C-alpha positions, 0 to 999 in steps of 0.5 A: 500500500502506498503511503501519501497522506501522513498524520503525526500526533504529538509535536513536542521535542521529538515530534516537531522536528520529525514532522518537518522531516516527513514534510521535507520528504514530500508527504502530505502532512497533517499534525495535531497536538493536545496543546495546539500552540506546540503544533502551530509553528508547523503550519508552514509545512503541515495542516494543523488540525483542530482535533485528532479525529479530523487529523486522521480522516484522510490518513494512509499512515498515522504516527504517534509520538507521545509520552506513555502508554495511557496517552497512546491508548487514549488517543487510539481508543478513548472517548474521542479515539482515532481508531474509529475515524481512520480509514480502513487499512490505515497504518498506525505507527507508534513511535512512542516508548511504551510497554511491549505488552501494551503495543501487542494489545494495540496491534490486536485491537487495531487489527480487529477494526481493520487497521494495521500497526507497527511499534517503532520507537526511536533512539537519538534524542532531539539532535537525531530527530532534527538531523533525521538520523534516528535509530528506528526499531520496528516491530510488526508485520514485515509487509507493513514495515516495507510499506512504511520504510520510505516514511520511516527513512525520512526520519532516520535509519529503520530496522525491522526487529521482529513481530508486534512488541519487538520494537519496544523490547529493542528500545528498552535494550537501547535505553538500558545501554544508554543509561548504564553508559551515561552512569559510567561516563559520569563516574569515570569523569569524576574519578579522572578529575579527583585523580588529577586528570583534566576531565575534558582532556580525558574525554578527548583521549578516550575518543577513538579508543575502545571507550568511544561512543556517541554517548561519550561524545554528546553526554560527556560534553554535556557533563563537562559543560554542566548542561542539563537542559533536556534532550532526553528527560530523566522522567521518560528514561526512568519510565523506560528502565522500569519497563525494561525491568518489568520485561526482565522480571517476566522473562526471569532475567536479572539485570543488576546494572540496569537496576542500579542505574534505575535506582539512581534515576528514581532518586533524581526524579522523585527525591531531587525533583529533576524529572525534566533534567536531561538524563546526563544529570546522573552526574548530579546524583553522583555529586550528591552522594559524594559531598564536596565533589563537583565536576568542573567549575562552570554554571549548571544549566538546567530547567526549573526544578519540579515541585 
């Protein structure tokens, strides 16, 4: 099935640049967001709908990029849900990060109403969304993935990883790697400084060796600059770690590094009220448990604390 008309729901930090890249690829784009003011800046490249039902009325594909499972479920099947208004055969592509079991439930329910479904969460943060370099992990029917490949490629590099829910499992694996690596970089940076190294020079020295990574490049720099304005908010990453450990528990798998990092993220979100800080703020938790130790001397840049 050819996809020409695309609706994107959720024009936040990630969704807005994704929408621009979809439009730039030549698709006819409609957008909707619960807070209309966040969708209005896209009026130069898309039709801004007044409500989600109108937004999907002519859609071949519907992309959702929202915060969590309950929001996706409400958008799909709630009192004013879009499942009943979308054309038969429309392909629902959920790029949010939600529980794999919920993604499987969504796929089954949509199938019963004549629709198709891919769970296709992403990695790469705001920068990847802007640059159309997101890593996209898709679960669902391989034929539906083939139909969506051009659309997904407008936003990044898409890989079909398995059946319904597999995309979400792949994203959880990604988030475990990212979280644990962020923690390791924070700890190594503070160790280096307290052991007499210049932490910025350490980062430069490690780039290109076995310790190099996109996380060292970007989040290592964030830590050195003490810039915790979110690209990836802690509260969303914590949700992903909780979901990963839920899947692990069901599979009877122990993930000690993920558990320990989850606990640090919990402290940052719930005790230190830093849920909207970037996940590089693991450094701030590390400093909190090491009184008197602080990486660098610059001013800390962060969003307002949550009350």
